[in-house]
N, C-alpha and C positions, 0 to 999 in steps of 0.2 A: 422430758419433752423433746420431740424430734426436731433436729436443726432445720431441715427443709420445711417442716410444717410451720415453725415459728418465723422463718424468712418469708415464705409465701404469704402467711397470714399477716405479717407486718407490712408487707408491700401493699396488700389489699387495703389495709387500714390506712396507710399513707394516701393512697388514691382517693378513698372515700372521704377522709378528712380534708383533703385539698379541695375536692368538689364542694364539700359542705362549707368550707371557709369562704367560697365565692358568694354565699348568700348573706354574708355579714358585710354590712356597708362600712365604708371608710377603713377597711382592713387592708394595709399595704400587701401587695402580692408577695414580696420577699418574706414578710412576717408570716403570711399564710403558709408559704412553703416550709418555713422553719418550724412552725407549730405542727404541721402535718408530719414532719419527720421526727420531732422530739417526743410527741405524745405516745406513739407506738414504742419508741425506744425506752421511755420511762416505764411503760407497762411491761416490757420485756425484762427490765432490771428487777421489777417487783417479782416476776414469775421465777427468776433464777436465784432468788434468795434461798440459801441453804442447799442449792443444787448447782454449784459452779461448774459450767461446761468447759472451761478453759479460755485462756486469753485470746487465742486465735478465733474461736467461735464468737466471743463477745465483740472483738474488733470487726469481724465480718458484719455483724448486725449493725454496728454503729455506722460503718461506711455505707452500707446498702440503704438503710433507712434515710439517712441525711442526703445521700446522693439522689435517691428517688425524689425527694422533695425539691431539690435544686433542678433536676431534669424536668419535672413538671412545670416549675417556674419558668425555665428557659423556653420550653415548648410553648407555653401560654404567651410569653412576650413576643416570640417570633410570629405566632399566629395573629396577635393583636396588631403588629406593625406590617404585616404582609397582606397582599391582595391576591386572591385566587388561590392557586395550589400552594401547599406548604413548601417552604424553601428546603433545599437539600441538607442544610446545616443541622436543623433540629432532628431530621431523620437520621443523619449520621450519629448525632449525639445519643439518640435513643437506642440505636443499634449497638453502639459501643457500650452503653450502660447494660443492656440486656446480655451482651456477650460476657461482660465482666462478672455479672451475677452468676452465669452458667459456669464459667471457668472456676470462679472461687468456690462455688457450691460443689463442683466436681472434685476439687482438691481437698475440701473438707471431708467429703465422703470417702475418698481414697485414704486420707490420713487416719480416719477412724475405723474403717472397715476393710481397707485394702482394695485392690483392683477386683472387679467382678471376675469370677473364676473363668468363664470363657475368654474374656479379654486378657486375663493373666496368662492363660495357657498359650494364646496366640502371640502375645507380645514377648513374654519372658521365655517361652519355649518349654516343652515338656515331652517326655517319652513315656507317658502313662503314669508318672508319679505326681503326687500332690504338689501344687505350686503355692508358695506363701509369699505374698507381696508386702508384708509388714516390714517396716524399716526400723531397725533396732538402735539407730543413732550412730554417732561417731565417738571415738576415744581421742582426746587431745594428746598430742605428744608432749613429753617432758617428764618432770619428776613425779607428778601425780599419776601419770599413766604407768610409770615403772612401779610405783607402790601398789597400784591396783593389780598388776600382773603378779607381783610378789605375793600379795595377799591371796590371790586365786590359787597359786601354786601351793602355798602353805595349807590352804583349806583342802585341796585335793590330796595332799599327803596325809592330813589328819583323817579324812574319810577312808583312805586306804588302810591306815593303821587300825581304825576301829572295826572295819569290816562289817558295818551295819547292812542289813538287808531291808530295804524300804519299799513297801508296796502301797500305792496310792489308788484309791477307787472313788468314783463319783465325779471326776473332772470331765469325762467324756460325755457326749450328748449335746443337745441343743436347748435344754430346759433353762429358763432364767434363774431357777432356784435348784440348787444341787446339794445333796447330802454328801459331804466329804468324809472319808475314813482313811487314816494312815496307820499302817501296821509296821512296827519297827522290831527287828530281831537282830541279835548279835551274830558273830560268825559261827557260833555253835547252834543257832536256831532258837535260842531262848528269847522271850520278850524283853525289851528294854524299857524300864520304868523311869520315872522322874525326869521326863523330857518336857521342855517348854517348846511347844510347836506353834507356828503361825503361818498363815497363807496370805501373801501380799498380792494384790491385784493391781497391775499397771497396764497402761497403754504402751504399745511398742514405741520406743524412743523416749518415753517419759522418765524423768528422774525420781519423781515422788509417786508413792502408791495412792491409788484412788480410794482403796479401803484395805484394812488389815483384819483378817479373821483369826482370832485366837483358837487354837485347837485344844480342846479339853480331853482329859483322860476318860475313856469309855470303858476300857478293860485293860488287862495286863498287856502292855505294849501296843495298845490300840488308842488312837486319838482321832477326834473328829469335830465337826461343826457343820453348820448350814450356810452355804455360800449363796448370796443373792447378788446376781450381777446387776450393777447400777444402770447399764445401758447396753445397747446392741453394738455389734462390731467385734473387732479382734482385741483380745486381752492376753496378757502374759501372767500366768499364775506362778508365783515364786514361793516354793515351799522351803521354810527355814526351820531346822531342828536344833535347839540349844540344850545344853546341859551345864548346870552351874554357871549360867549366864555366858557361856562360851558357845559360839557357832560351831557345830560339828557336821552339819549336813545342809546342803543347799542345792535345789534343783528347780529349773524353770520349764514350764509347759505352756504351749499356746492354746488358748480357748477361742471359740467362735460363738458369739451369742446372737440369736435371731433378732 
């Protein structure tokens, strides 16, 4: 489910429920606003069962739906106690809320899909080369960072000693479903068998993989599987090749899903 669709649909539901609550007699306005925000929020929680979109997206929906109900309550109270034209205070409150929704929605879009390419080229600068705006996160300083660097260097040395020639096909393109094939040869050009391969799909900057695709043996030295991208935006495809439960090869490639 698209984030912007759920946000806009939820906001429309909050507005409709708030108006419908006005037809119920003896319903306090604050309770009416609270119910208008909670009911779409509970419906959203039901829709994302088994399809966790991330804590940032869920927090965005919580804040927007509840804040929308409170803004409607505030505007109603101001209009009830004012005579003539609406006071500037509820107008300012409404404008602030709408601006907050636009800014947060834009940040969520950029976090998931990166900057739109024309804006990225203008802002980040380019001399005709591709511009990638995905943020891969930060590495903390200290003992953990030193261990990570040491592990990376050791892995690079193992790859150099093995001399494997790895060819990956199927990752390019814009299709949501892609047939992946990995061909592995040794330094003499012979196929390498008995490999445990997997393709991990992560968002830029995420620590945990959204899904892990096991690569099964298709032929001598050839491994593959069908990758189904769970959502649109920018993804990092991390290829891992193990032998005897030891990691011997690792490579990461960026994907863009429509």
